[in-house]
C-alpha positions in Angstrom: 50.9 -10.1 -71.3 51.9 -13.6 -72.4 50.9 -15.2 -69.1 47.6 -14.0 -69.5 47.4 -14.9 -73.5 48.7 -18.2 -72.3 45.9 -18.3 -69.0 43.3 -17.2 -72.1 43.8 -20.1 -74.9 43.9 -22.5 -72.3 40.6 -21.3 -71.0 39.6 -21.3 -74.3 40.8 -24.5 -75.1 39.2 -26.1 -72.1 35.8 -25.0 -72.6 35.8 -25.6 -76.7 36.9 -29.3 -75.8 34.4 -29.3 -73.5 36.6 -30.1 -70.5 34.1 -30.3 -66.9 35.6 -29.9 -63.6 36.1 -26.2 -61.9 37.8 -24.3 -65.0 34.5 -24.9 -67.2 32.4 -24.4 -64.2 34.0 -21.0 -63.4 33.8 -20.4 -67.6 30.2 -20.9 -67.2 29.4 -19.2 -63.9 31.6 -15.9 -65.4 28.5 -15.2 -67.7 25.4 -12.9 -66.3 22.0 -13.3 -67.3 19.0 -11.7 -65.8 16.7 -10.4 -68.7 13.3 -11.4 -67.6 14.2 -11.7 -63.6 14.7 -9.2 -62.0 11.4 -8.0 -59.7 11.1 -4.5 -60.0 9.6 -3.7 -57.0 11.1 -0.7 -55.9 10.0 2.8 -57.5 13.2 4.3 -58.8 15.0 6.7 -55.9 15.4 10.2 -57.6 18.3 12.0 -56.0 17.3 15.1 -54.7 18.4 18.8 -56.0 21.3 20.2 -53.9 20.6 23.0 -51.8 22.3 26.1 -51.3 22.2 30.0 -50.1 23.3 33.4 -51.9 25.8 35.3 -50.0 26.2 38.7 -50.4 28.1 39.2 -53.3 25.9 37.4 -55.5 27.9 33.4 -54.7 25.7 30.3 -54.4 26.6 28.4 -51.8 26.2 24.3 -51.6 27.2 22.6 -48.7 28.2 18.9 -48.8 29.3 16.9 -46.0 30.7 13.1 -46.8 29.9 10.7 -44.3 29.3 7.2 -43.2 26.0 5.9 -43.1 24.3 2.3 -43.8 22.0 1.9 -46.8 19.2 -1.1 -47.3 19.8 -2.4 -50.9 18.4 -5.8 -50.7 16.4 -7.6 -47.4 18.8 -8.9 -44.7 21.4 -6.5 -42.6 21.8 -2.6 -44.1 25.1 -2.1 -46.1 27.8 -0.2 -44.8 28.3 3.1 -47.1 29.7 6.1 -47.9 27.5 9.2 -49.5 27.2 13.1 -49.5 24.6 14.5 -47.0 23.0 11.0 -47.0 24.2 7.6 -46.6 24.7 6.9 -50.4 25.2 8.8 -53.5 24.7 12.6 -53.1 22.0 15.9 -54.2 21.7 16.6 -57.8 23.7 19.9 -58.0 23.0 22.1 -60.4 23.9 25.2 -61.8 23.5 28.5 -64.7 26.5 29.2 -67.8 28.0 32.2 -65.5 27.0 32.1 -62.4 29.7 32.1 -59.1 29.5 28.6 -57.4 31.2 27.7 -53.9 31.4 24.5 -52.2 31.8 24.4 -48.3 32.7 20.3 -48.3 33.6 18.4 -44.4 34.7 15.2 -44.2 33.3 13.1 -41.1 35.0 9.7 -42.8 38.3 8.4 -40.5 40.0 8.8 -44.3 41.1 11.7 -46.0 39.3 12.1 -49.8 38.2 14.4 -52.4 35.6 15.7 -54.6 36.5 15.8 -58.4 34.0 18.0 -60.7 34.6 15.0 -63.4 33.8 17.3 -67.0 34.3 20.7 -65.1 36.1 23.3 -66.7 37.9 25.3 -64.1 40.8 26.0 -62.0 43.5 23.0 -61.2 43.4 23.8 -57.6 39.5 23.8 -57.6 39.4 20.5 -59.6 39.7 18.1 -57.2 42.1 15.7 -58.0 44.4 13.9 -55.4 46.4 17.0 -54.8 43.7 18.6 -52.8 42.5 16.0 -50.4 39.8 17.1 -47.5 41.6 15.6 -44.6 39.2 13.9 -41.9 37.3 16.7 -39.9 38.7 19.4 -42.4 36.6 21.7 -45.1 37.8 22.3 -48.2 35.7 25.5 -49.8 36.3 25.9 -53.5 35.1 28.6 -55.4 34.8 29.2 -59.2 32.4 30.8 -62.0 30.6 28.1 -64.3 31.7 28.7 -68.0 30.7 25.9 -70.3 27.4 24.7 -72.2 24.8 23.1 -70.3 26.0 19.2 -70.0 25.6 16.2 -67.5 28.5 16.1 -64.9 29.5 14.6 -62.0 31.3 14.0 -59.5 33.5 12.1 -57.5 36.4 10.9 -55.1 40.1 11.4 -56.9 42.2 10.1 -53.9 45.6 9.0 -55.9 45.8 4.4 -54.8 42.2 4.4 -53.5 39.5 6.0 -56.1 38.2 2.7 -57.2 37.5 1.6 -52.8 36.0 5.6 -52.5 33.6 5.4 -55.7 32.3 1.7 -55.0 31.5 2.4 -51.1 29.1 5.1 -52.8 30.8 8.9 -53.1 29.1 10.1 -56.2 26.4 12.3 -57.4 25.2 13.7 -61.4 26.0 17.8 -61.9 24.0 19.4 -64.2 24.4 22.6 -66.4 21.9 24.6 -67.9 22.5 27.9 -69.6 19.7 30.0 -72.1 20.6 27.9 -75.5 19.2 24.9 -73.6 16.5 26.5 -72.0 15.1 27.6 -75.1 14.7 24.1 -76.8 11.7 22.2 -76.6 13.6 19.8 -74.9 12.2 17.8 -72.1 13.3 19.5 -68.7 11.2 19.0 -65.6 14.0 17.1 -63.3 12.8 14.0 -61.9 9.4 13.5 -64.2 10.3 13.6 -67.7 14.2 14.5 -67.1 15.0 11.9 -65.2 19.1 11.5 -63.8 20.3 7.5 -64.5 23.2 6.7 -62.2 24.0 3.0 -63.1 26.6 1.3 -61.0 27.1 -2.8 -60.2 27.6 -4.0 -56.8 28.8 -7.7 -55.0 27.6 -8.4 -52.0 29.0 -10.9 -49.3 26.6 -13.0 -47.1 25.9 -10.1 -44.5 24.9 -7.7 -47.1 28.5 -5.8 -47.7 30.0 -5.0 -50.5 32.7 -7.1 -51.5 35.8 -5.7 -53.1 37.1 -9.2 -54.7 37.6 -9.4 -58.1 38.2 -12.5 -60.2 42.0 -13.6 -60.6 40.9 -13.5 -64.1 39.5 -9.9 -64.4 41.2 -7.3 -65.9 39.5 -3.9 -65.4 38.2 -4.3 -61.9 35.5 -5.3 -59.6 32.1 -6.1 -62.0 29.2 -6.9 -59.5 26.3 -9.5 -60.4 23.9 -7.0 -58.8 22.7 -3.7 -60.4 21.9 -0.4 -58.6 20.6 2.5 -60.5 20.2 5.9 -58.5 21.2 3.4 -54.9 17.7 1.3 -56.0 17.5 -2.2 -56.6 15.0 -3.7 -58.7 13.8 0.1 -60.0 10.9 0.5 -61.8 9.6 4.6 -62.8 6.2 5.9 -63.6 6.4 7.5 -66.8 3.4 9.8 -67.0 5.0 12.1 -70.4 5.4 10.9 -74.0 8.8 11.9 -74.2 11.2 11.2 -71.6 15.0 12.4 -71.2 17.4 10.0 -69.3 20.7 11.4 -68.4 22.3 8.0 -68.0 25.8 8.2 -66.1 27.8 5.0 -66.2 28.7 5.1 -62.7 30.8 1.9 -62.6 34.3 1.2 -62.0 34.8 -1.4 -64.6 31.5 -2.5 -66.1 30.3 -1.5 -69.2 26.9 -0.9 -70.5 25.5 -1.4 -73.8 22.5 0.2 -73.0 18.8 -0.2 -75.1 15.4 -1.5 -74.3 13.6 -5.0 -74.5 11.9 -3.9 -77.1 14.3 -2.6 -79.1 12.6 0.3 -79.5 14.9 3.4 -80.8 16.0 6.3 -79.1 17.3 9.3 -80.0 20.9 10.4 -78.5 20.8 14.2 -77.9 24.0 14.8 -75.8 27.3 12.9 -74.5 29.9 14.1 -72.2 30.1 18.0 -72.9 26.5 19.0 -73.8 23.7 19.0 -76.5 24.7 17.5 -80.0 24.2 19.6 -83.2 21.0 17.3 -83.8 20.1 14.0 -82.4 20.8 10.2 -83.5 18.7 8.1 -83.6 20.0 4.4 -82.7 18.6 1.7 -80.2 21.8 0.6 -78.6 24.6 3.3 -76.8 27.7 1.7 -75.1 29.2 3.8 -72.2 32.6 3.3 -70.5 32.9 3.8 -66.6 32.9 8.3 -65.9 30.7 8.7 -70.0 27.2 10.6 -69.9 24.8 10.2 -72.4 21.6 12.0 -72.6 19.1 10.3 -74.3 14.8 10.7 -75.4 13.0 7.8 -76.1 9.0 7.9 -76.3 6.5 6.0 -74.4 2.6 5.0 -75.0 0.2 4.8 -72.6 -0.3 1.7 -70.8 2.9 0.3 -71.9 5.8 -1.5 -69.1 9.1 -2.1 -70.9 12.9 -2.4 -69.4 16.0 -0.8 -69.8 19.0 -3.2 -70.3 22.7 -3.9 -71.2 23.4 -6.0 -73.6 26.8 -8.3 -74.4 29.6 -6.0 -75.6 31.6 -6.7 -78.7 34.8 -5.8 -76.9 37.1 -7.9 -74.6 38.7 -10.6 -76.5 39.1 -14.4 -74.5 39.1 -13.0 -71.3 36.2 -10.9 -71.8 33.6 -13.1 -70.2 35.4 -12.6 -66.7 34.8 -8.8 -67.0 31.3 -8.9 -68.1 31.7 -8.4 -71.9 28.7 -11.3 -72.1 26.3 -10.4 -69.1 23.2 -9.2 -70.1 21.2 -7.5 -67.4 18.1 -5.6 -66.8 18.8 -2.5 -65.7 15.2 -0.4 -64.5 11.6 -0.7 -66.0 8.8 1.8 -66.9 6.0 1.7 -66.4 3.5 4.2 -68.8 1.0 5.8 -67.1 -2.9 5.6 -69.1 -2.8 9.1 -70.4 0.4 11.0 -70.7 1.4 14.4 -71.3 2.6 16.1 -74.4 4.3 19.2 -75.1 7.9 18.5 -75.8 9.7 17.4 -78.8 13.4 16.9 -80.4 14.2 20.1 -82.1 16.3 20.0 -85.3 19.3 22.1 -83.6 20.6 21.9 -80.3 23.9 21.9 -79.4 27.2 23.8 -80.7 29.5 21.6 -82.9 32.8 20.8 -82.6 35.2 22.9 -83.8 38.7 22.4 -83.4 38.8 19.9 -86.7 40.5 23.2 -88.9 41.9 25.0 -85.9 45.6 25.8 -85.8 47.3 22.8 -84.1 50.7 24.2 -81.9 51.2 20.5 -80.7 50.8 17.3 -81.1 51.7 14.4 -78.8 51.7 10.7 -78.5 49.9 8.2 -75.4 50.2 4.7 -75.3 48.5 2.4 -72.3 49.4 0.0 -71.1 50.8 -1.7 -68.3 49.1 0.2 -65.5 51.5 2.8 -67.1 51.3 5.8 -69.5 54.0 6.2 -72.6 55.9 3.9 -70.2 55.8 5.7 -66.6 53.8 5.2 -64.3 52.1 8.1 -61.7 53.9 10.2 -60.0 52.4 12.8 -57.9 55.5 15.2 -57.7 56.1 14.7 -61.5 54.1 17.2 -63.9 54.9 15.5 -67.5 54.5 18.5 -69.4 52.9 21.9 -70.0 50.7 23.1 -72.2 49.9 26.8 -73.5 46.9 28.7 -72.5 44.5 29.9 -75.7 46.0 27.0 -78.4 44.8 23.5 -79.7 46.9 20.6 -79.3 46.3 17.0 -80.7 47.0 14.2 -78.8 47.1 10.6 -80.3 46.1 7.8 -78.1 46.3 3.8 -78.5 45.8 1.4 -76.4 48.3 -0.9 -76.8 48.1 -4.0 -75.0 45.0 -5.8 -75.4 42.8 -4.9 -72.6 40.1 -2.0 -72.6 41.4 0.6 -71.3 39.8 4.4 -71.6 40.6 8.0 -71.7 39.6 10.9 -69.9 41.2 14.3 -69.4 40.6 16.9 -66.8 39.7 20.3 -67.5 39.0 20.5 -71.3 35.9 19.1 -73.5 37.9 17.3 -76.6 36.6 16.5 -80.3 37.3 13.0 -81.3 39.2 13.7 -85.0 39.4 10.2 -86.1 39.7 7.0 -85.2 41.9 5.2 -87.3 42.1 7.5 -89.7 38.1 7.4 -89.8 35.6 9.9 -88.9 34.4 8.8 -85.4 30.8 7.2 -85.5 27.8 9.4 -84.4 28.2 9.2 -80.6 31.8 9.8 -80.3 31.3 13.2 -82.8 29.8 15.5 -80.1 32.0 16.7 -76.9 33.9 14.3 -74.7 35.8 14.3 -71.6 36.0 10.4 -71.5 36.4 8.2 -74.4 36.6 4.1 -74.8 39.8 2.9 -76.3 39.7 0.0 -78.9 42.9 -1.9 -78.7 45.3 -1.0 -81.1 43.4 1.7 -82.8 44.6 5.0 -82.9 42.5 8.3 -81.4 42.9 11.6 -82.9 41.6 13.9 -80.4 41.8 17.5 -80.6 41.7 19.8 -77.1 41.6 23.4 -76.8 42.9 25.0 -73.6 42.0 28.5 -72.0 41.6 31.1 -69.2 42.8 29.2 -66.6 46.8 28.6 -65.8 49.1 27.5 -63.6 52.5 26.3 -62.9 52.2 24.4 -60.5 48.5 22.5 -60.1 48.5 20.3 -62.5 45.6 18.7 -64.6 45.3 14.5 -64.5 45.0 12.5 -67.6 44.5 8.8 -67.5 42.1 5.6 -67.5 39.2 5.8 -65.9 38.5 2.3 -65.6 39.5 3.0 -61.7 41.7 -0.3 -61.3 43.6 1.1 -64.1 44.0 4.5 -62.3 44.6 4.0 -59.1 47.7 0.7 -60.4 49.3 4.1 -62.1 47.8 4.4 -65.3 47.6 8.5 -64.9 49.5 11.6 -66.0 49.9 15.2 -64.9 49.6 18.5 -67.2 49.7 22.2 -66.1 48.3 25.1 -68.4 51.0 27.9 -69.4 50.9 31.8 -70.0 52.7 32.3 -72.6 56.1 32.5 -71.3 55.9 30.8 -68.2 57.4 27.1 -67.5 56.5 24.1 -65.8 57.2 24.8 -61.9 56.6 21.9 -59.1 54.3 20.1 -57.5 53.8 22.3 -54.1 55.3 20.8 -51.4 52.0 21.0 -49.4 49.9 18.7 -51.7 52.4 16.7 -52.6 52.1 13.0 -52.1 55.0 10.9 -50.7 53.1 7.6 -51.0 53.8 6.8 -54.9 51.7 4.0 -56.5 
């Protein structure tokens, strides 16, 4: 920390003094500005909805094949990539609350990986974390009953120590849950028309158009690329045919923040966060999402207009923030409205459920300090279960980022309520159900979590930073959910890892 602070002060001092040479050049080159410089010449790819079959018992089955391939993002050679059922990214999985679903997930790669259902409430053995690795040539067959409200989730690999690399190569996809309540409201809901997935990622390319996994020695969060990709498309535009469009935003990057807004600063309505629809919409013109976070927004268009979705500079980052992209100005996606637009949808006054844990009986309070690639001073150990929680209870977790660099906090299996930040009510965009939250350095976040339904003394869920380089370096821990009277067990030898990071 002292060394990094000294570097930061040295850079700031050199730049302030007008210092020339490589240091000043590197400082200047670290800021990226693509406003008005992108040729939006490619239609936005819409990930296809995953096909499925229903067996004799009524279980809906999806087939996913993890595979390598090549994808042409730009002129020149194609890029070596990974994907699900395709060369890059995966199909959008869509399921309804209450239905039983199953997967047959084959691995055609030459190395093991896993598939984690980010934001999903499900048994730990089906969670797809580092303990559920799928070896080359093997097939993983998780199955569970969907039991949570309508929401925009996603799926991605979670192999211990290699998550950043596997996601960077292209393994990710959106997972949408529907329910009766969400179907009943008049929100836009025609997939790919007025209900649009927007998976935003950044990538670096080398001279041969291959992914460059390197990062600046001064970057603290991981790889931040200078090319922006939406749904696997560079320079994408979307043809708008309706007055209102619902965008399901996913920060699918491993290290970059996105501060979403439109080029003309038009307002939009935030209608949903990680865990589902908000009780009522919140109007804004900026929305900050850290890696892994999702948001649903509704934006209005007028006939014949063109406007860009952008990422604006973020206020966080400190002296070295420029090297992690905090000052970047990025054009992401262009919208082109037709000369005539269809109506018929609206934003209702009441939508989703309001988080209700603020007045719940709290059985346990825990503290978590993130810093130095550790949580509470401990690096991740695949064979160590850090603690157990009781099924049917509510806990409050006090989480602090104490090392001066950005982190965020993701918890598997549950959607939590942000009670307070430094003793104050959270801002409107954090008042819905969340599973990932950005941690501003030195601020205390009080999170309320309810653990329900699934117990297992031996198979843990994860909690970790979702800046993927930090997670891979060890900023992760494990917990189990226990029945009354049950005690923490031990990770079964069949899934315990022995190459600790």
